[in-house]
N, C-alpha and C positions, 0 to 999 in steps of 0.2 A: 766100282761098287764092290769093294772087298768083303767077302762074306755074304753077299747078297746077289741074287740073279735079278732080271728084270721084272718077273712077276712078283717077287718078294719085295721088291722096291715099291711096286705099283700098290700092293697090298697095305704097306706102311703109309704110303702117301693118302691112300683112301681112308685108312684109320685116322690120320692126323687131320685130314681136310676133307671129309666126306662130301662137301658140297662144291669142290673145286673140279673143274673139268680138266682132264689130262690129255696131253698129247704125247704118245710115246713113239720113239724113233729107234730102230733096230737095223743092225746091219745083216743079222742072219736069222730074222723072225721067220715063223711059218705061219700058215693060215690057221692051224690048231692054236698056236701060242696067241695069235691075234684074237681068236674068239674067246679064248680063256682070258686075256687081258680085258677084254671089253665088258665082260660079266653084265651087272646091271647098271653100272655106273656110267656116266658120260665119258668115254674114253675114244680116242681116235689113234690109230696106229698107222705109222708110214715105215716104208723100207728105204734104206739108202740104195742107190743115190736119190737125194731129196730133189724134187723139182720145187723151185720158187712158187709156182702157180699152186701146186697142190698143198705147199705149207701154208701159203696165204688163205686157202680155202679152209683148212683145218682150223688155223688160228681164228678166222672170222666166224666160223660154226662154234667153237668153243666159247668165245665171247658172247655171241647171240644167245647160246644155251644158258649161259650164266645170268644174262640179261632176263631172260624169260623166267629162269627159276626165282629170281629176286622178286620179279613183278608178280609171279604167281603167289609167292608167300605173302607179299604185301596185299594183294587182293584177299586172300584168304584171312589175313589179319583183319582187315576191314570189314569182312563179312561177320565177324565174331562180335564186333562192337555193339553193345546193345543201345538203343535208342529209347529215348523217353518222350512220351506226348506231354506237352505243356498246355496250360491253359485251362479255363474253367467256364467257358461258355456252354451254352445248352448243347450244340452240335458236338462239341469235345466230349461232354459227360456222356452223350448217347453213344458216342464212338467207344469210349471206355467200357461202358455196360455192353455193347455189342461183342467186343473182343475179349470180354473178361471169361477166364476158365470157368466152367460150371463148379458150383458149390460141391465140395465132397460130402458124401454121406457120412452121418455120425457113426462111430465105431462102436459096435455092439460089445458089451462086457460079458 
């Protein structure tokens, strides 16, 4: 990473793809650096030497986090969809009347 340290690279990755989970692997990281790296974004940091088990857990968690983020965004988008009451039967007219907002008072001039 010529001209950039790990934290600067992380900041650039977050700027380019804020939604992407990141797994950082360091040969000489400290606890303080790991805390800085985590920040508020989904980041996992590991130190060398890597264990296959810890690496698989990190990747699995990152993928699951991404899946949950997408599901959450999808559910929020579905909540924002407006619905329309269709029909013209007496019960439907009564329902529309019951849920209609109260009339606004006329503005005084």
